[in-house]
C-alpha positions, -999 to +999 in steps of 0.1 A: -701-551+204-714-567+172-688-583+148-665-559+131-668-557+094-636-538+089-612-515+108-586-489+100-560-471+121-586-447+134-620-463+127-641-494+133-670-503+110-694-527+126-731-534+129-758-513+145-770-518+181-800-502+197-777-485+223-765-463+194-799-447+190-791-414+208-759-409+187-777-417+155-804-392+163-779-364+171-758-371+141-788-371+117-801-336+126-770-316+115-774-290+088-756-309+061-778-340+066-810-320+065-798-303+033-786-333+013-802-364+030-835-352+044-849-388+043-822-398+068-831-373+095-844-387+128-860-360+149-862-382+181-842-410+197-873-432+193-873-427+155-836-436+154-841-467+175-869-479+153-847-475+122-818-493+139-841-522+146-851-524+109-814-521+097-802-547+122-828-572+109-819-564+073-782-574+073-776-599+046-806-589+026-803-583-012-833-559-011-826-537+019-799-510+026-768-524+043-759-496+068-730-498+092-720-473+119-685-457+118-669-457+153-638-438+164-615-465+176-600-446+206-630-428+219-655-455+210-681-430+198-703-432+167-694-404+142-715-415+112-722-444+089-714-460+055-740-479+035-746-499+004-781-494-010-798-515-038-807-491-067-836-513-078-826-511-115-826-538-141-788-542-137-791-550-100-766-523-091-758-510-056-751-474-045-726-462-019-738-438+008-720-422+038-725-395+064-700-382+089-715-359+116-708-322+110-686-318+141-663-347+129-658-334+093-626-321+078-605-349+094-605-374+065-629-398+082-653-401+053-626-411+028-610-434+053-643-452+060-653-455+024-619-468+012-620-495+039-657-503+035-659-507-003-636-537-008-650-556+022-687-551+013-681-558-024-664-591-017-692-600+008-718-594-019-698-605-049-699-571-067-674-559-093-686-523-092-706-499-070-723-466-081-722-433-064-748-405-069-750-371-054-765-337-062-740-316-082-738-289-055-727-314-028-690-307-034-679-324-003-695-357-013-681-354-048-646-349-034-649-380-012-659-402-041-632-388-064-605-393-037-617-429-032-613-438-068-648-433-082-649-423-119-675-398-129-697-411-157-724-385-159-732-349-149-765-333-157-802-336-149-812-369-134-833-386-108-824-380-071-848-392-044-876-392-069-870-357-083-852-344-113-821-325-101-786-316-113-766-347-103-732-364-107-731-402-111-699-421-104-687-457-107-661-475-085-647-508-100-629-535-080-607-557-102-600-587-081-608-617-103-582-639-118-552-632-096-528-660-098-522-683-069-489-665-060-508-633-053-544-641-042-541-615-014-536-585-038-566-567-051-568-541-079-592-512-076-598-477-090-581-452-067-572-415-068-537-412-053-525-383-032-493-367-045-474-378-013-485-414-014-477-417-051-442-402-046-436-426-017-447-455-040-423-444-068-394-448-044-402-485-042-404-490-079-383-486-111-406-457-121-387-433-100-363-424-129-388-417-156-395-381-147-375-349-152-363-330-121-379-298-132-409-289-110-413-326-100-436-323-070-458-296-087-462-318-118-469-350-099-497-332-081-512-324-115-506-359-128-525-378-101-553-353-101-560-353-138-555-388-153-587-404-164-577-439-152-560-444-119-556-480-106-539-493-075-529-528-065-532-532-028-519-560-005-538-576+023-528-546+046-540-520+021-505-509+011-499-498-025-478-525-043-487-515-079-501-486-098-513-477-133-522-442-146-536-435-180-554-411-203-583-422-224-613-410-244-632-441-235-640-445-272-608-453-292-576-451-273-558-455-240-524-439-233-507-455-203-485-429-186-474-449-156-472-486-148-452-497-118-449-525-092-432-525-059-398-543-062-408-568-036-439-578-056-425-581-091-430-613-112-463-620-096-486-610-124-496-576-109-485-555-139-504-578-163-535-575-142-533-537-140-530-535-178-560-558-183-581-539-158-572-505-174-580-518-208-614-531-196-621-498-178-614-478-209-637-499-230-621-532-239-598-545-266-625-545-293-628-507-291-596-494-274-561-492-288-533-490-261-503-468-265-474-461-241-437-452-240-417-482-229-384-482-211-361-506-229-359-529-199-397-532-199-401-540-236-400-578-231-429-575-206-451-555-230-443-579-258-456-607-237-489-588-235-490-588-273-479-552-278-458-542-308-437-511-318-459-486-336-449-467-367-477-442-367-467-421-336-452-386-338-441-363-310-433-326-303-410-323-273-393-291-261-395-297-224-365-293-201-353-326-188-328-331-160-325-368-151-329-378-114-343-406-093-370-402-067-355-412-034 
């Protein structure tokens, strides 16, 4: 088999081989692919083989799609692909693409593949962001991008495969520059947490005491689904070692609701990098003022970032609050 680009617990992402032509043909002719990606339908095995030959010869090119098959680790079968495609615009941007065969859907393979593929291919090509575009009615594709940390920038009429259609355009940003030498292996990226993985993360941080007990799990589910900025710090194994959640209008202000670091990774600059990445994502320090509620133990950290106590903030608070710690 060709060299592996990246692998997960269930999947292997590698390079195409001509022996995959029959599987590529069969996967391409399902109803979903015909509906949303008609230019990637191969009616015969011969068509699929010809395309594989072109793709295999294009690896490393800055002008051709970079397409990689997704293989089930245990069975060794091809279930789809992930790709990075040059958009051909003045900014030199690239677009994510993916397809999982219809009989393999509803198992989380698309999200698993995209989450693993993005950091690897972005580092390979030196990219700090990747775009994602889909037709607005493709709800499954939209869910994949949102679960993988893409932030929606536009919804309306736009170009899609040369035609004006209702589309959604997303951006995924990988913040991995400037990590200090103590923590070069940690990367920061936009990521939409599931409620369960965020609760598990809270247990490893000092954030686990900042929420009231009332309807905790129900409200955490709302929190992770609705914040406008969601950043994760991931170690070399992809484990979450830091997180930042925030609300912003992307014009004037950013309110940081959560900032936490795994206790085993404190004092390594991760919190500082998360704050910087969130500020940049919201619009930068020339446009965006940052607000937050600081635990008294965290005040020295925020003061080192240049933050000061504000005298122009008011609150209305009638919520029930029973103290507890997430364990």
